[in-house]
C-alpha positions as CSV (number, residue, x, y, z in Angstrom):
1,X,-12.0,13.5,-7.0
2,X,-14.4,10.5,-6.9
3,X,-12.4,8.7,-9.9
4,X,-9.5,8.3,-7.5
5,X,-11.5,6.3,-5.1
6,X,-10.7,2.6,-5.0
7,X,-13.7,0.1,-5.1
8,X,-13.6,-2.3,-2.6
9,X,-15.6,-4.8,-0.9
10,X,-14.0,-5.4,2.2
11,X,-16.7,-7.0,4.4
12,X,-16.3,-11.0,4.6
13,X,-19.0,-13.6,4.4
14,X,-20.3,-13.9,7.7
15,X,-20.5,-17.8,7.4
16,X,-16.9,-17.8,6.7
17,X,-15.7,-16.3,9.8
18,X,-14.5,-18.3,13.1
19,X,-14.7,-15.3,15.7
20,X,-12.8,-15.5,19.0
21,X,-11.9,-13.3,22.0
22,X,-8.6,-12.6,20.7
23,X,-8.7,-14.1,16.9
24,X,-10.7,-14.2,14.0
25,X,-9.9,-16.8,11.2
26,X,-11.4,-16.5,7.8
27,X,-11.7,-19.0,5.1
28,X,-11.8,-16.9,2.3
29,X,-11.4,-19.6,-0.4
30,X,-10.9,-23.4,0.1
31,X,-7.0,-22.6,0.3
32,X,-7.1,-19.0,1.5
33,X,-7.0,-18.1,5.0
34,X,-7.0,-14.8,6.9
35,X,-5.6,-15.3,10.4
36,X,-6.1,-12.2,13.0
37,X,-4.9,-12.0,16.5
38,X,-4.8,-8.8,19.0
39,X,-4.6,-9.0,22.5
40,X,-7.4,-6.4,22.7
41,X,-10.0,-8.0,20.5
42,X,-9.8,-5.1,17.9
43,X,-10.0,-6.6,14.0
44,X,-10.2,-4.6,11.0
45,X,-13.2,-5.0,8.3
46,X,-12.0,-1.7,6.3
47,X,-9.8,-1.8,3.1
48,X,-6.4,-1.5,3.6
49,X,-3.4,-0.5,1.2
50,X,-3.0,-4.0,0.3
51,X,-6.4,-5.7,0.7
52,X,-9.6,-4.3,-1.0
53,X,-12.4,-7.3,-1.4
54,X,-12.6,-10.2,1.4
55,X,-16.5,-10.8,0.1
56,X,-15.4,-14.3,-1.3
57,X,-18.5,-16.7,-1.7
58,X,-19.4,-18.8,1.0
59,X,-16.9,-21.7,1.9
60,X,-17.9,-25.3,2.6
61,X,-15.5,-26.4,5.3
62,X,-15.4,-28.6,8.7
63,X,-15.0,-26.9,12.1
64,X,-13.8,-29.3,14.9
65,X,-14.0,-26.6,18.1
66,X,-12.7,-27.6,21.7
67,X,-11.9,-25.6,24.5
68,X,-8.3,-25.2,23.8
69,X,-8.2,-25.8,20.1
70,X,-9.6,-25.7,17.1
71,X,-9.5,-27.5,13.2
72,X,-10.9,-26.2,10.1
73,X,-11.0,-28.6,7.2
74,X,-11.9,-27.6,3.5
75,X,-11.1,-29.7,0.6
76,X,-7.5,-28.4,0.2
77,X,-6.4,-28.1,3.5
78,X,-6.4,-28.4,7.4
79,X,-5.8,-25.5,10.0
80,X,-4.9,-26.3,13.3
81,X,-4.9,-23.5,16.3
82,X,-4.6,-23.4,20.0
83,X,-6.6,-20.2,20.3
84,X,-3.4,-18.6,22.0
85,X,-1.2,-16.2,20.7
86,X,0.0,-17.2,17.3
87,X,3.2,-19.6,17.4
88,X,5.1,-22.1,15.7
89,X,3.6,-25.0,18.0
90,X,0.0,-23.7,18.0
91,X,-0.6,-22.8,14.5
92,X,-0.2,-24.8,11.5
93,X,-1.8,-25.8,8.1
94,X,-1.6,-28.6,6.0
95,X,-2.0,-28.6,2.3
96,X,-4.1,-31.7,1.0
97,X,-4.1,-32.5,-2.6
98,X,-0.7,-32.5,-3.7
99,X,2.2,-34.7,-4.6
100,X,4.7,-32.4,-2.3
101,X,6.6,-33.9,0.8
102,X,6.2,-33.0,4.3
103,X,7.4,-29.5,3.3
104,X,3.8,-28.8,2.4
105,X,2.9,-28.2,5.9
106,X,3.0,-24.5,6.9
107,X,3.6,-23.5,10.4
108,X,3.4,-20.1,12.1
109,X,6.5,-18.1,11.5
110,X,8.3,-20.7,8.9
111,X,9.8,-19.4,6.1
112,X,9.8,-21.2,2.6
113,X,11.5,-20.9,-0.6
114,X,9.8,-18.0,-2.4
115,X,9.2,-17.6,-6.3
116,X,9.1,-14.2,-6.1
117,X,7.0,-11.0,-6.4
118,X,7.8,-7.4,-7.3
119,X,10.8,-5.0,-6.6
120,X,9.7,-2.1,-4.7
121,X,11.8,0.2,-6.9
122,X,14.4,0.1,-9.9
123,X,16.3,2.9,-8.3
124,X,20.4,2.5,-9.1
125,X,19.5,-0.9,-10.5
126,X,21.5,-2.1,-13.6
127,X,20.8,-5.9,-14.2
128,X,19.4,-8.5,-11.6
129,X,17.8,-7.2,-8.5
130,X,16.2,-9.1,-5.5
131,X,12.4,-9.6,-5.7
132,X,10.3,-9.4,-2.6
133,X,8.3,-12.4,-1.4
134,X,5.3,-13.4,-3.5
135,X,2.4,-15.5,-2.8
136,X,3.4,-18.5,-4.3
137,X,6.1,-21.3,-3.8
138,X,7.3,-24.8,-4.6
139,X,6.2,-25.6,-1.0
140,X,2.6,-24.7,-1.9
141,X,2.2,-22.1,0.8
142,X,3.1,-18.3,1.2
143,X,2.3,-15.7,3.7
144,X,1.0,-12.1,2.8
145,X,1.7,-10.0,5.9
146,X,-0.7,-7.1,6.2
147,X,-0.6,-6.3,9.8
148,X,1.3,-3.0,9.0
149,X,-0.3,-1.3,6.1
150,X,-2.8,1.7,6.6
151,X,-6.4,1.9,6.5
152,X,-8.1,3.4,3.6
153,X,-11.1,5.5,4.4
154,X,-13.3,7.4,2.0
155,X,-11.1,10.6,2.1
156,X,-8.0,9.6,3.2
157,X,-5.6,7.0,4.5
158,X,-4.9,6.6,8.7
159,X,-3.0,4.1,11.0
160,X,-4.5,0.9,12.4
161,X,-6.3,1.4,15.6
162,X,-4.5,-1.6,17.0
163,X,-1.1,-1.6,15.4
164,X,0.3,-4.6,17.5
165,X,-2.1,-7.0,15.9
166,X,-1.6,-9.5,13.2
167,X,-3.2,-9.9,10.2
168,X,-1.9,-12.7,8.0
169,X,-3.2,-14.2,4.5
170,X,-2.0,-17.6,4.2
171,X,-2.3,-18.9,0.4
172,X,-2.2,-22.6,0.7
173,X,-2.7,-23.6,-2.8
174,X,0.2,-26.2,-3.3
175,X,1.0,-26.1,-7.2
176,X,-2.4,-24.2,-8.3
177,X,-0.2,-21.3,-9.2
178,X,-2.9,-19.9,-11.8
179,X,-5.5,-20.3,-8.9
180,X,-3.5,-18.7,-6.2
181,X,-2.9,-15.7,-8.5
182,X,-6.3,-15.3,-9.7
183,X,-7.5,-14.8,-5.8
184,X,-4.6,-12.9,-5.2
185,X,-6.0,-10.3,-7.8
186,X,-9.5,-10.4,-6.3
187,X,-8.3,-9.7,-2.9
188,X,-5.8,-7.2,-3.6
189,X,-7.6,-5.6,-6.5
190,X,-6.8,-5.6,-10.5
191,X,-3.7,-3.8,-11.3
192,X,-4.8,-0.4,-12.6
193,X,-4.2,0.2,-16.2
194,X,-1.8,3.1,-17.1
195,X,-3.6,6.4,-18.6
196,X,-2.8,7.0,-21.8
197,X,-1.2,10.3,-21.4
198,X,1.3,8.4,-18.9
199,X,2.8,6.7,-22.3
200,X,3.7,9.9,-23.7
201,X,6.8,12.0,-23.6
202,X,7.4,14.0,-20.3
203,X,9.6,16.7,-19.6
204,X,11.6,16.3,-16.0
205,X,14.5,18.2,-15.2
206,X,16.0,19.3,-12.5
207,X,16.5,23.1,-12.7
208,X,15.6,26.3,-11.6
209,X,12.7,26.9,-13.8
210,X,10.5,30.1,-13.6
211,X,6.9,30.3,-14.9
212,X,8.5,32.7,-17.6
213,X,11.3,30.5,-18.4
214,X,8.9,27.1,-18.1
215,X,6.3,28.8,-20.5
216,X,9.2,30.0,-22.8
217,X,10.4,26.3,-23.0
218,X,7.1,24.7,-23.7
219,X,6.8,27.5,-26.8
220,X,10.0,26.2,-28.2
221,X,9.0,22.8,-27.9
222,X,5.6,23.6,-29.6
223,X,7.7,25.3,-32.4
224,X,9.6,22.7,-32.7
225,X,7.0,20.2,-33.3
226,X,8.2,17.9,-30.2
227,X,4.8,16.9,-28.3
228,X,4.7,16.6,-24.2
229,X,1.9,15.1,-22.3
230,X,3.4,15.6,-18.7
231,X,5.4,18.5,-17.1
232,X,7.4,17.5,-13.8
233,X,7.9,20.4,-11.9
234,X,11.0,19.8,-10.1
235,X,11.9,20.9,-6.3
236,X,12.2,24.6,-6.9
237,X,8.5,25.1,-7.3
238,X,8.5,25.4,-3.6
239,X,10.7,27.3,-1.0
240,X,14.3,25.7,-0.9
241,X,16.0,28.6,0.8
242,X,14.7,28.6,4.3
243,X,15.6,29.2,8.0
244,X,18.3,26.6,9.0
245,X,16.2,25.9,12.4
246,X,13.9,24.4,10.0
247,X,16.5,22.1,8.7
248,X,17.1,21.4,4.8
249,X,15.1,23.1,2.0
250,X,14.9,19.6,0.3
251,X,11.0,19.1,1.8
252,X,8.6,21.8,1.1
253,X,5.0,22.5,0.3
254,X,5.0,26.2,-0.2
255,X,4.9,27.8,-3.7
256,X,8.1,29.9,-4.8
257,X,5.9,33.1,-5.4
258,X,9.2,34.7,-6.6
259,X,9.6,32.2,-9.2
260,X,5.8,31.3,-9.9
261,X,3.7,34.7,-8.5
262,X,0.6,32.9,-9.7
263,X,0.6,29.0,-9.3
264,X,-2.9,29.0,-10.8
265,X,-2.2,30.9,-13.7
266,X,0.8,28.8,-14.4
267,X,-0.8,25.1,-14.2
268,X,-4.0,26.4,-16.0
269,X,-1.8,27.5,-19.0
270,X,-0.3,23.8,-18.9
271,X,-3.7,22.3,-18.9
272,X,-4.7,24.6,-21.9
273,X,-2.2,23.1,-23.7
274,X,-3.4,19.5,-22.9
275,X,-0.7,18.7,-20.4
276,X,-0.7,16.8,-17.1
277,X,1.2,18.1,-14.3
278,X,3.1,16.6,-11.5
279,X,4.9,18.7,-8.8
280,X,8.3,16.9,-7.5
281,X,8.2,16.4,-3.5
282,X,10.4,14.7,-1.2
283,X,8.4,14.5,2.2
284,X,11.0,13.2,4.6
285,X,11.1,16.2,7.1
286,X,7.4,16.4,7.1
287,X,5.3,19.8,7.2
288,X,7.3,22.5,9.3
289,X,6.5,26.0,10.8
290,X,7.4,27.9,7.4
291,X,5.1,26.4,5.2
292,X,1.5,28.2,4.1
293,X,-0.4,25.4,5.3
294,X,1.4,24.6,8.6
295,X,-1.2,25.7,11.2
296,X,-4.2,24.0,9.5
297,X,-2.3,20.7,9.1
298,X,-0.7,21.1,12.5
299,X,-3.8,21.9,14.4
300,X,-5.7,19.0,12.6
301,X,-2.7,16.7,13.5
302,X,-2.7,18.0,17.1
303,X,1.0,19.2,17.3
304,X,2.3,22.3,19.3
305,X,1.6,24.8,16.6
306,X,2.5,27.5,19.1
307,X,6.1,26.1,19.3
308,X,6.4,25.2,15.9
309,X,6.4,21.2,16.3
310,X,6.9,19.6,13.3
311,X,4.4,17.4,11.6
312,X,6.4,14.3,11.2
313,X,6.4,12.3,8.0
314,X,6.1,8.3,8.7
315,X,4.1,6.5,6.5
316,X,4.7,3.3,8.4
317,X,3.0,4.2,11.6
C-alpha cells in the first residue's frame, strides 16, 4: 500500500520559526505566516489532512521583540503580536507593496471578501452553487484554518493531541494571486492526477445483486462489447437486515454471505476482467456489535466490548 502514502515534508526551517511559551509563529514565505496558539504549549510538526509541506526556504525577516509584544517584518508584510491569546486587538498583519487602501491590514478574526475556493460536494446541485473560502481576496489577505484537521501518520489518521489549539495560515499576498496559489500548492501538495481507469465506464446501481447475478451481468456486458473499468457494489454487499437494537442496516462492514458466499472469489473474478472495485459504505453509525470486525476494532478503540458499546464514527474528532 506504499503507493497510497502521501509524500510530505512537514518540518519547517528552524530559522523561520519564532517560538514562545504558548505561541509559535513560522514565517513560511515573505507573505505566508503560520500562527499557532496553545494554552498547553503543544504544537504540531506532523502533516495534516490539509498541510503536507512546511519546509520552505529560509526567509529574510527582521524581528523586534519586547517582553509584551513582537513585530516581524518581511519585504511584503509586517506582523504585530502581543504574545497573548489571539485577539483582534493583539494580532494583525499589514501588507506592504500594494496599491490597496486601509483594508489591506488583517486583524485576527476579521472577515474579508474572498474570491472563493471549491465546493465540498455537488450533491443536489443544479446550476449555481456557493463556494467555500479560498486563499486569495481583493483585500489581499486570506486565512486557512487548519486547527481541526486530522494528523496523518505512516499508517492512518489521528486526532490532534490538543484539540483546543489554533493553527492558522495567513496568506498576505496582496494582488499577487499567482504567487499565492503557487505557494498554496506547495504547502498543501499538488492536486493528484486521476488514474486512467477512473475515466472509463463505471457500473453503479442500487440493487440487491448476488455474486451470481453480478457476474452474469458482467458476462452480458462483455458479449455486447460494452467495456467497464470500475464496478461499484452498492450497500447490499454488507448485512442490512440486522437486529433493531443496533439501529438501521444502512451502515455495515460485514459481507452478506447469503449473496456473496466467497467475497474473495467474487473480487478476484472482477480483477481478472481488468476491473477496479469500490464498495459503497455509509459510515454514519460506526462499527456496532454485530460486525465481524467489531471485537478487534472495539478493543483497539477502548470501548466496552462486553456490552457492545458502538465505535462511533466521528471524523471531526
